N, C-alpha and C positions, 0 to 999 in steps of 0.2 A: 362318731365323731372324728372330726379330721384332724389328722395328725399336725403339729405347731411347725412353721416351716424352719430348716436347720440352715446353718451357715452353708454346709455341703448341696443341699440342695438348691441353691439360691445361686452358688457359683455355678453350678453343672447347668441349671438353665439359663446364666447368661453368657456359659461357652457354648451353649445350643444355638441362643439367638447371634451370638457374635458371628460363627460359622457359616450359620445360614444365611447371613446377612451379607460375607465375604463370598459366600458363593453365586447368590444372588446378583450381586456387583460385578463379578466378575463373568458372568454369563453374558450380563448386559453388556458389558466393555466387550466382548467376544463378538456378540452379534453386532451391535452397533461401528466397531473398528473398520472394517471392510467399506462401508454405506460411507464414512465419511471420510474416509483416503480417497474413495470416487469423488464425493464432491469437490475436496479440496483441489485434485486432480483435473478434473474439468473447470473450475475457475481460473485454474494456472493456461490452460488450452485458451478458454475464451477469451484471457488478457491478453493473449500472445497475437491473436487475431486482430483485436482492436488495436495494438501497440506498434504493428510491424507491418512493413511493406507487404503486399501478395506473396506467397509462397507457396510450394508445394512438397517440401518437404515434414518432415514430423521432428520440431526443434527439440522437443521432452525426449528423443534419443541421442539428440546431440549437444550433451551440456555440458557445463564445467565449473567447480564449485571453489569458492577461495571463501577461507575465514578470517574475514576482518573486525577489529574492535570491539570484538564480545558477538558479532551475530556473521551470516554466511552470506553472502553474492552467490548468485546464481545466475552463469551465462549460457541462451537459448541461441544456436545458431542458426539461419532460416534462409533458406535456398532457393533459386527457381530456376529450372532445369538443368539444375549442376551448379549455376552461379551464386555466390554470396550475393544474398541484396540486402540483411542488414542484422542487428544481434537486437535482442532483448534481455533486459539482465531486472532480474527480482531484487530491489533496493531496498532498504531500510535507513529509519533514523531514529535515534534511541532519544531524540532532543523534544518530539511532541508534546501539547500542554498534558495531555492524555496518558502520555508514555510512548512506547514503540510504534512506529508506523510503518507498514511493507506496501508499496510500491513497485508494480513493474513498469520498466521505461524499455522504447525501441530506439535504435537508433538505426538511421540507413547508412549506408557507406561512404557516407561525407561525416559521417559525424554528429548529424542533425538530430534532435527530439523528432522522432515519427509520431509519437504516440504515448500515453501514460494508461495505467488503470491501477487504482487504489485498491489494494488486497484486504490490507486491516488496519484499523485505527480505532482511538479511543478516545477521538477529538468533541470539542463540548458540541451538543447537537444545535443546528442554528448557527455557528460560527465557524470554528475552527473544520467542522465537518463539510463545508464546503469545496473543502481540497478536490473534492472526487472531481466537479466540473469547474472549477474558481480560473483553474491553468490553461484549459484548452481554447479553442479558438472561439471567438464569440457568434453566437445564433443570434438570426433575426426575434426580435422581441414580437411575443404576441401580444395583439391589441386588449386593449383592456373594450368591457360591454359600452361605458363613456366613451372613449376616444371614438368606437365603430359608432355609434350613435351620432355625436358631433361631429364628426368627421375632423378630430383632428387627431396632432400625434405627440403624445409626450417621449422627446428622445432621454433614453437612459444616459447616466453618467458616463464619460468615458473610463476605460480603465487599459494600464498597460500589464497584464499578467497572461497572455497568451505564450506558454514556453515553446509550442510545436515550431518547427525549424529552426531553434536556435540550437546553438554548441554553445556546451557548459566550457567551453575552455577557457580558463581562468576564474572559473568558478561564476554560478547566479547567485546573486544577492538581492534582497529587496530593497526597495529604495531608499529605506530606513537606514539601510548599513552601507549605502555608497551605491547600489547597484540599482537595474533597470526594473525590477520586475513589480508590480505594485501588489501590497500584500491584502490577505482577507482581511476586509471590513474587520476591525476588533481584534484579530487572531491574526496578532503577527509570530510568535511564537509558532504557530502552527505551520504557518508561513516559511518560515525557516527551516521547519523541520523537513518539509515536504523539499526545498532548493537544497539541504543538506543531501537528502536521498538521492536525488539527481544529480548532484556534482559525483557522489560516489559511486553511482551507476555509471557516469561518464571514467572517471576513470579506471574503473574494471573494464568494460569496453577499450579502453585505451591500452590495459595489459598493465596497468602503473597501480592498482588498486591500495597496495599497501602503502603509498606514497601521500595518501589523502589524509589529510588531520582533521577535517570538518568543524575546523573552530570555529566559531561565530561569535561577534559583538553579547559583552555580556545584556542579560534582560530580567527585568524582576515584574514584568506583566505580558501578559496576552494581547495589547492594546496597539 
């Protein structure tokens, strides 16, 4: 006949299970830590290639970090034949509709935006997540099957959202806030966050990151 369970046996069993679980989680973390770090590093390298003018050095070995507004800005120096050709800034904004966003911005030697790459965000799918492409130069639209069959063209609505070639001197703002940049349709808060990250990056590029306030007009919706 089996002996009835005692409190001592139950406690011992729970301790063993907890210990084994902790060992398992620790081992899993150890195994996955290096691949995750490599993936993040590769993502940064690809972003640098996307946003900067052509370079032949390794910007990840020539970086500077600045702590501002509860976050970290990382500046990467790009060189070609030993000459400075631009700087990339891994920037952020805590003001996204879904929380903090992280964006890599590239600046040429004149302080103009040479490119950007959204690294992390939690914006609404189909709305705020359009920031991945919204602020890039327009591309030729692909004709639909109906357009190709009947030989006509539907022109898309024009928008002024391209930030490439712009200098954020004086701060970039959406048109609703008196600026010149068209916000993402139905996602003004996400657009403001993106431009907040751009302005923060530019101030870091100028060596004046600490004096950027990041103040934006109050808004209660994302329209």
